[in-house]
C-alpha positions as CSV (number, residue, x, y, z in Angstrom):
1,M,111.6,7.5,34.4
2,N,109.7,6.7,31.3
3,F,107.9,9.1,28.9
4,D,104.7,8.6,27.0
5,W,104.5,11.4,24.4
6,N,101.7,9.6,22.6
7,I,99.4,11.1,25.2
8,V,100.3,14.5,23.8
9,W,99.7,13.6,20.2
10,S,96.4,11.8,20.9
11,S,95.3,14.8,22.9
12,L,96.5,17.4,20.4
13,P,93.0,18.2,19.0
14,R,91.7,18.9,22.5
15,L,94.7,21.1,23.3
16,L,94.3,23.0,20.1
17,D,90.6,23.6,20.8
18,G,91.7,25.0,24.2
19,A,94.3,27.2,22.5
20,W,91.7,28.5,20.1
21,M,89.5,29.4,23.1
22,T,92.4,31.2,24.7
23,I,92.9,33.3,21.6
24,W,89.2,34.0,21.3
25,L,88.9,35.1,24.9
26,A,91.9,37.4,24.6
27,C,90.5,39.0,21.3
28,V,87.0,39.5,22.6
29,T,88.3,40.9,25.9
30,M,90.6,43.4,24.2
31,L,87.9,44.4,21.6
32,L,85.6,45.4,24.5
33,A,88.3,46.7,26.9
34,I,89.6,49.3,24.4
35,P,86.4,51.3,24.1
36,G,85.8,50.6,27.8
37,G,89.1,52.0,28.8
38,L,88.8,55.0,26.5
39,A,85.3,55.8,28.0
40,L,86.7,55.5,31.5
41,A,89.6,57.8,30.7
42,L,87.3,60.4,29.1
43,L,85.1,60.3,32.2
44,R,88.1,60.9,34.4
45,L,89.1,63.8,32.3
46,S,85.6,65.2,31.8
47,G,85.8,67.7,34.7
48,I,82.3,66.5,35.8
49,K,83.1,65.6,39.4
50,P,80.6,62.8,40.1
51,L,81.4,61.0,36.8
52,A,85.2,61.4,37.4
53,M,85.0,60.1,40.9
54,A,82.9,57.1,39.9
55,A,85.3,56.3,37.0
56,T,88.3,56.7,39.4
57,A,86.7,54.4,41.9
58,F,86.1,51.7,39.3
59,V,89.6,52.0,37.9
60,E,91.3,51.9,41.2
61,F,89.2,49.0,42.5
62,F,90.0,46.8,39.5
63,R,93.7,47.8,39.4
64,A,94.2,47.1,43.1
65,T,92.5,43.8,43.5
66,P,93.6,40.4,42.0
67,L,92.0,39.3,38.8
68,I,91.3,35.9,40.2
69,L,89.3,37.5,43.0
70,Q,87.3,39.6,40.5
71,I,86.4,36.4,38.5
72,Y,85.4,34.6,41.7
73,W,83.2,37.6,42.8
74,V,81.4,37.7,39.5
75,Y,80.9,33.9,39.4
76,Y,79.8,33.4,43.0
77,V,78.4,36.8,44.4
78,L,76.3,37.9,41.5
79,P,74.0,34.8,41.5
80,A,74.0,34.4,45.3
81,Y,73.1,38.0,46.2
82,F,71.8,39.8,43.1
83,D,70.2,36.8,41.3
84,I,72.3,37.4,38.2
85,Q,73.4,34.1,36.7
86,L,76.0,34.2,34.0
87,S,77.5,31.3,32.0
88,Q,81.2,30.5,32.6
89,I,82.3,32.2,29.4
90,A,80.2,35.3,30.1
91,T,81.6,35.4,33.6
92,A,85.1,35.2,32.3
93,I,84.5,38.0,29.7
94,V,82.9,40.3,32.3
95,G,85.8,39.8,34.8
96,L,88.5,40.1,32.1
97,V,86.9,43.2,30.4
98,C,86.5,45.1,33.7
99,N,90.1,44.4,34.7
100,I,91.7,45.2,31.4
101,S,89.4,48.3,30.9
102,A,90.8,49.7,34.1
103,F,94.4,49.3,33.0
104,N,93.6,50.6,29.5
105,S,91.9,53.6,31.0
106,E,95.2,54.7,32.7
107,T,97.0,54.1,29.4
108,F,94.6,56.3,27.4
109,R,94.6,58.9,30.1
110,S,98.3,59.2,30.2
111,G,98.4,59.4,26.4
112,I,95.8,62.2,26.2
113,V,97.4,64.3,29.0
114,S,100.8,63.9,27.3
115,I,99.7,66.1,24.4
116,R,100.8,69.6,25.0
117,Q,98.2,72.2,25.9
118,G,99.5,74.3,23.1
119,Q,98.0,72.0,20.6
120,W,94.6,72.4,22.2
121,N,95.0,76.1,22.1
122,A,96.1,76.1,18.5
123,G,93.1,74.1,17.4
124,L,90.7,76.3,19.4
125,A,92.4,79.4,17.9
126,L,91.6,78.1,14.4
127,G,87.9,78.0,15.3
128,M,87.6,74.3,16.0
129,S,85.4,73.0,18.7
130,R,86.9,71.1,21.6
131,L,85.5,67.8,20.2
132,D,87.1,68.6,16.8
133,V,90.4,69.3,18.5
134,F,90.2,66.1,20.5
135,F,89.3,63.8,17.6
136,R,91.3,65.5,14.8
137,I,94.5,66.6,16.7
138,V,94.8,65.0,20.2
139,A,93.4,61.5,19.8
140,P,95.5,60.4,16.8
141,Q,98.7,61.5,18.5
142,A,97.7,60.0,21.8
143,L,96.8,56.7,20.1
144,M,100.3,56.4,18.6
145,R,101.8,57.1,22.0
146,V,99.8,54.5,23.8
147,L,100.2,51.7,21.3
148,P,103.3,50.2,23.0
149,A,101.5,50.1,26.4
150,L,98.4,48.6,24.8
151,A,100.5,45.9,23.2
152,S,102.1,45.1,26.5
153,T,98.7,44.8,28.1
154,W,97.6,42.5,25.3
155,V,100.5,40.1,26.1
156,S,99.7,40.1,29.8
157,L,96.0,39.5,29.0
158,F,96.8,36.6,26.8
159,K,98.5,34.8,29.7
160,D,95.9,36.0,32.3
161,T,93.2,34.2,30.4
162,S,94.5,31.0,32.0
163,L,92.9,32.2,35.3
164,V,89.4,31.6,34.0
165,S,90.2,27.9,34.2
166,I,89.1,28.1,37.8
167,I,85.5,28.5,36.7
168,A,85.8,25.6,34.1
169,V,86.1,27.7,30.9
170,S,87.7,25.3,28.5
171,E,90.7,27.3,27.5
172,L,94.1,25.8,27.1
173,S,95.0,25.5,30.8
174,Y,91.7,24.0,31.8
175,V,91.9,21.4,29.0
176,A,95.5,20.5,29.8
177,L,94.7,20.0,33.5
178,Q,91.8,17.8,32.5
179,I,94.0,15.7,30.3
180,R,96.6,15.5,33.1
181,A,93.9,14.3,35.6
182,E,92.7,11.7,33.1
183,T,96.1,10.3,32.1
184,Y,98.4,11.0,35.1
185,R,101.1,12.1,32.6
186,I,102.0,15.3,34.4
187,L,105.3,16.1,32.7
188,E,104.2,15.4,29.2
189,V,100.9,17.3,29.4
190,L,102.3,20.3,31.2
191,T,105.2,20.5,28.8
192,A,102.9,20.4,25.9
193,M,100.8,23.2,27.4
194,A,103.9,25.3,28.0
195,A,105.0,24.7,24.4
196,L,101.7,25.8,23.0
197,Y,101.7,29.0,25.2
198,W,105.2,29.7,24.1
199,L,104.4,29.2,20.4
200,M,101.5,31.6,20.7
201,G,103.2,34.1,23.1
202,Y,106.7,34.5,21.7
203,P,105.7,36.0,18.3
204,Q,103.4,38.4,20.3
205,A,106.3,39.4,22.6
206,K,108.5,40.1,19.5
207,L,105.7,42.1,17.9
208,V,105.5,44.2,21.1
209,D,109.3,44.8,21.0
210,W,108.9,46.0,17.4
211,I,105.9,48.3,18.4
212,H,107.9,49.7,21.3
213,H,110.8,50.5,18.9
214,R,108.6,51.8,16.0
215,F,106.3,54.0,18.1
216,K,108.5,55.2,20.9
217,V,108.1,58.9,21.7
218,A,111.2,61.1,21.6
219,E,110.7,64.8,22.4
């Protein structure tokens, strides 16, 4: 068995471009999925039955079906049956945002309902409106409680971005598989891809451990 690691070094700029696209996809997705998840959680808690049922249906659908299927659906079904044609990157963002928003929704909902009713009652007794109680008392505490779960979702999202390689989005996995096909150096290219994922993912995993320790709730 002979190795040719020069393939990795000569392809490093392409791999780094793919890594940058992976980071970009994860950041854009989470920036959109946080307000999306919060909106879904508030709709489910709104007490307005049609809105709550619609939000619940959305969340349960995207939590219960594979992300790869959701990406395929957006990529193939929308243009074929609804005449909506999105670029590969737009398709990837739509699929990822819908999926992560559904999971964030449950995270936010659990954080909000974990705040004791007594705190709502105390705020209302002081003459505050329900919106004031929510934004000034409930939401800040709920946010601290859900930070560890959001951080874990971020790490999962970072790895799940590799699934959009199936629609030719040039993130790290897609670029690496292209180089593998061009050079036939399977071990070297896939090892380099794994090393890049690890270099990006390990610090995030350690940060999540710190967030879990720093913001754990003890009552």
